[in-house]
Each structure stands twice: as structure tokens, then as C-alpha cells.
C-alpha positions in Angstrom: 0.0 0.0 0.0 2.7 2.5 1.0 4.6 2.0 -2.3 1.4 2.9 -4.1 1.0 6.0 -2.1 4.7 6.9 -2.9 4.0 6.3 -6.6 0.9 8.6 -6.6 2.8 11.3 -4.6 5.7 11.3 -7.1 3.3 11.5 -10.0 1.5 14.5 -8.5 4.8 16.3 -7.9 5.9 15.6 -11.5 2.6 16.9 -13.0 2.6 19.9 -10.7 6.0 20.8 -12.2 4.5 20.5 -15.7 1.7 22.8 -14.6 4.2 25.4 -13.3 6.0 25.3 -16.6 2.8 25.6 -18.7 1.9 28.6 -16.5 5.2 30.3 -17.1 5.0 29.8 -20.8 1.4 31.1 -21.0 2.4 34.1 -18.8 5.1 35.0 -21.3 3.0 34.8 -24.5 3.5 38.5 -25.1 7.2 38.7 -24.1 9.3 39.4 -27.2 11.9 36.8 -27.9 10.6 34.4 -25.2 11.4 30.8 -25.8 9.0 28.0 -24.6 10.2 25.6 -22.0 9.5 22.0 -22.8 9.3 19.2 -20.1 9.8 15.5 -20.6 8.8 12.6 -18.3 10.4 9.2 -17.6 9.6 6.1 -15.7 11.8 5.5 -12.7 12.4 2.6 -10.4 11.0 0.1 -12.8 10.1 -3.2 -11.2 10.4 -6.6 -13.0 9.2 -9.6 -11.1 10.0 -12.2 -13.7 12.2 -11.7 -16.8 10.1 -14.0 -19.0 11.1 -17.2 -20.8 11.9 -18.1 -24.4 9.8 -20.6 -26.4 11.2 -24.1 -26.6 10.1 -27.4 -28.0 6.3 -27.4 -28.0 6.0 -24.8 -25.2 5.5 -21.1 -25.8 7.5 -18.5 -24.0 6.2 -16.1 -21.3 6.4 -12.4 -21.3 8.2 -10.5 -18.4 6.0 -9.9 -15.4 6.5 -6.2 -14.5 4.7 -3.8 -12.3 5.8 -0.6 -13.9 7.2 2.2 -11.8 7.0 5.8 -10.6 7.0 8.7 -13.0 9.4 11.7 -12.8 10.7 14.6 -14.7 13.6 13.5 -16.9 14.5 17.1 -17.9 13.4 20.4 -19.4 14.8 22.2 -22.4 14.3 25.5 -24.3 12.4 25.4 -27.6 14.3 27.7 -29.9 11.9 27.4 -32.8 11.5 30.7 -34.7 8.8 33.1 -33.4 6.7 35.3 -35.7 8.1 38.7 -36.7 6.2 41.9 -35.8 6.8 45.6 -36.5 9.1 47.3 -34.0 10.6 50.8 -33.4 13.5 52.3 -35.5 16.2 50.6 -33.4 14.5 47.3 -33.0 16.1 44.3 -34.6 14.8 40.7 -35.1 16.8 37.6 -35.9 15.7 35.1 -38.5 17.9 32.0 -37.7 19.8 30.5 -34.8 21.7 33.6 -33.7 21.6 35.5 -30.4 22.5 39.0 -29.4 25.1 39.7 -26.7 24.2 42.1 -23.9 25.6 43.0 -20.5 23.8 44.0 -17.3 27.0 45.2 -15.6 29.2 47.2 -18.1 30.8 44.1 -19.6 31.7 42.1 -16.5 29.0 39.6 -17.5 27.9 38.8 -21.0 24.4 37.2 -21.4 22.5 36.4 -24.6 19.0 37.3 -25.9 16.7 37.0 -28.8 14.9 40.2 -27.8 16.1 43.0 -30.1 14.0 45.7 -28.6 16.7 48.3 -28.4 16.8 52.0 -27.5 19.3 54.8 -26.6 19.9 55.9 -23.1 20.7 59.4 -22.0 24.5 58.8 -22.5 24.1 57.6 -26.1 24.5 53.9 -25.4 22.4 51.3 -27.2 20.6 49.3 -24.5 17.8 46.8 -24.2 14.4 48.0 -23.0 15.5 47.0 -19.4 18.8 48.9 -19.6 21.4 46.2 -20.5 24.2 47.4 -22.7 24.1 46.0 -26.3 27.3 44.7 -28.0 28.1 44.9 -31.7 31.0 44.3 -34.1 33.3 47.2 -34.9 36.6 46.7 -36.7 36.1 43.0 -36.4 35.9 42.9 -32.6 33.1 42.7 -30.1 32.5 46.1 -28.5 29.7 47.9 -26.5 27.6 50.1 -28.8 28.3 53.5 -27.4 28.9 57.1 -28.4 25.7 57.4 -30.4 24.7 60.8 -28.9 26.4 62.6 -31.9 23.7 61.2 -34.2 20.0 62.1 -34.6 18.3 59.5 -32.4 15.1 59.6 -34.6 17.1 58.7 -37.7 19.3 55.9 -36.2 18.3 52.5 -37.5 19.7 49.3 -39.0 20.3 48.3 -42.6 19.3 44.9 -44.0 22.9 43.7 -43.7 23.0 44.6 -40.0 24.9 48.0 -40.0 23.8 50.6 -37.6 23.5 53.9 -39.5 22.0 57.4 -39.5 19.5 57.9 -42.3 18.6 61.1 -44.0 14.9 60.9 -43.1 12.3 58.7 -41.4 11.7 56.7 -44.6 15.0 54.9 -43.7 15.9 54.5 -47.4 19.1 56.7 -47.8 22.1 56.4 -45.5 23.5 59.7 -44.2 26.3 58.5 -41.9 27.8 55.3 -40.7 28.3 54.6 -37.0 30.9 51.9 -37.6 28.8 49.3 -35.6 27.2 46.2 -37.0 24.9 43.7 -35.3 26.8 40.8 -33.7 25.3 37.3 -33.6 26.5 34.2 -31.9 25.0 30.8 -31.2 25.8 27.6 -29.2 26.2 24.0 -30.1 23.2 23.1 -27.9 21.0 26.2 -27.6 18.4 24.0 -25.7 20.9 23.7 -22.9 21.1 27.4 -22.2 19.6 28.6 -18.9 17.0 31.3 -18.6 18.2 34.4 -16.8 16.9 37.9 -15.9 15.3 40.2 -18.4 14.5 37.4 -20.9 18.2 36.6 -21.4 20.1 33.3 -21.4 23.3 32.2 -19.8 25.6 29.4 -21.0 25.8 26.1 -19.1 28.0 23.0 -19.4 25.2 21.5 -21.5 25.0 24.4 -24.0 28.8 24.8 -24.4 30.5 28.1 -24.9 29.4 30.9 -27.3 30.7 30.6 -30.9 32.7 33.3 -32.6 30.5 36.3 -33.3 29.4 37.0 -36.9 27.6 39.7 -38.8 24.3 39.0 -40.4 24.0 36.7 -43.4 26.3 34.0 -42.1 25.4 30.6 -40.6 23.7 32.2 -37.6 21.0 33.8 -39.6 19.9 37.2 -40.9 18.5 40.3 -39.2 15.3 42.2 -39.9 15.5 46.0 -39.3 12.7 47.7 -37.3 11.2 44.4 -36.3 10.8 42.2 -33.2 10.6 38.5 -32.9 7.5 37.5 -30.9 7.3 34.7 -28.3 7.0 31.2 -29.8 4.5 30.0 -27.1 1.7 28.0 -28.7 -1.3 28.8 -26.5 -3.6 26.0 -27.5 -0.8 23.4 -27.1 0.1 24.7 -23.6 -3.6 24.7 -22.6 -4.0 21.1 -23.7 -0.9 20.0 -21.9 -2.1 21.8 -18.7 -5.5 20.1 -18.9 -3.8 16.7 -19.3 -1.6 17.3 -16.3 -4.6 18.4 -14.3 -6.5 15.1 -15.2 -3.4 13.1 -14.3 -3.1 14.9 -10.9 -6.8 14.3 -10.3 -6.5 10.6 -11.1 -3.5 10.2 -8.7 -5.4 12.1 -6.0 -8.2 9.7 -6.4 -5.7 6.8 -6.1 -4.4 8.3 -2.9 -7.9 8.6 -1.4 -8.7 5.0 -2.3 -5.5 3.8 -0.6 -6.1 6.0 2.4 -9.7 4.5 2.7 -8.3 1.0 2.5 -5.7 1.7 5.2 -8.4 3.3 7.4 -10.7 0.2 7.0 -7.8 -2.1 7.9 -7.0 -0.2 11.0 -10.7 -0.1 12.1 -10.9 -3.9 11.7 -7.9 -4.7 13.9 -8.6 -2.0 16.5 
């Protein structure tokens, strides 16, 4: 009886974890560049009573006798499938491909990565994310913070289709007036699904993801950029809702199992008391 209670308890904990992940995904449906978290399950502590026998002579074989086992979370991963592209501001930049932008929350002491290209200028002329992290780009072939932009007209600063940050002549963004010398910098990882979520819709590398690859400009193997655009979240609302409903049903079934076992134990105690 008690092993049945443990099995039901472990299942409830596993499905509760799935519900928490579904909730987080749905909550971030409108977060630009957000990547869905996927959860996978596994059977644990499998129990085989008899390994079965092979057929011989005129006798048929027997299948293994097994009682199954508990269920648990085998792991979670980030789904880096492409999100839809929406219109953004003049300094916004979307990635079509596997690339990630490099940003820093602490003046370069720490580099984190993001798909959210919702950029803007701060009062000092630095290009920053919408939550104030410094954006990095390529200049002269090296990775540098994008700074010193206060000498340009902020209303006419934008990106070209090949990833250069320039000052245009007017708000049609068709004729370049001046070059800033900066280009968008993209990197990626051997295993993007192994990145860990961090603050401000950023990601940090882990042992599973490996280290960041050498930065490239747009048009390489890491993808292309789309000026004045933003990549939307890739959360599939209907799928998340269905998964959450299935997890709720599974939890309800295991709660019913716990109640049945509890009732049996209570009846047994009453009989011997």
C-alpha cells in the first residue's frame, strides 16, 4: 500500500512541475523573444518480477512480469523554434535564424544572450535593451559595446538589412547619411536548448550548452537580421492549454488513487482495533 502512495505522490509532484512550466509559458506569451520551456517525463524505479522465458520445443514462452514504476521529470529544455516577426521601433532588430545578441547588465563584466532585439538609446548615447542592458556589436572585427551614439540624430538611427547601424537622411529609412561603424553581432551555441534562462529574458551558458561561438555579422550561418522588427514569443497557447489540462487530469487521477489507498488503510485499522 505504501509503495502505491509513494508512486501517486511522485506523480502528483511531476505533474505539478509541468503545470508550473505551462503557467510560465502562457504568462510570457506577449514577451518578445521568449522561448518556450519543454518538459519530458520518464519512468523511474522500474520493477520486473520475472524476466520471462523463451519458447522451446512445444512450449510457448512467457512475457516478463512487470509492475511498472514511478513517474518523474527527466528534464526540461528550451524550444528555440522561430517566433513570428512583428513591427518594431526604429532601433528594433529581429533575428531570423539561430543567432543570439550579446548584452551586459554590468558594463561588460558579464555577457548574457538574448533574442529580444527591442533596443533604444539611453541618456549617455549607449544602445541598450528595454530593461537597460548594454548591447554589444561588431566594430573593426571585434566585439564592443555600442556607445557614443549621442552625436547622431536619435530619430534617424536604425539598421540596414545587412546589419549595419547607421544614421538615415529621413524617417523613410531609405538613404544612409552617416555610418556609426557598428554592426549587429550574432553568436550561437552547439546546444541552444541547454542554455539557462536568466533575468530580463536573457540566457546564460551552461555546461550543457557549451560556450558561445565566434561572433558573426548577419548573413552567415547564424541567420539574418530584420530591421525595425521584433521576434515574438514562440509560445503555442492551444498546445500549452491542452498540456495543462492533461496534467490536471493526471493529478486528479492520482489524488483519487491516494484517497482509495487511504480509505483501505483506514478500513484495515478499524478492523484490527
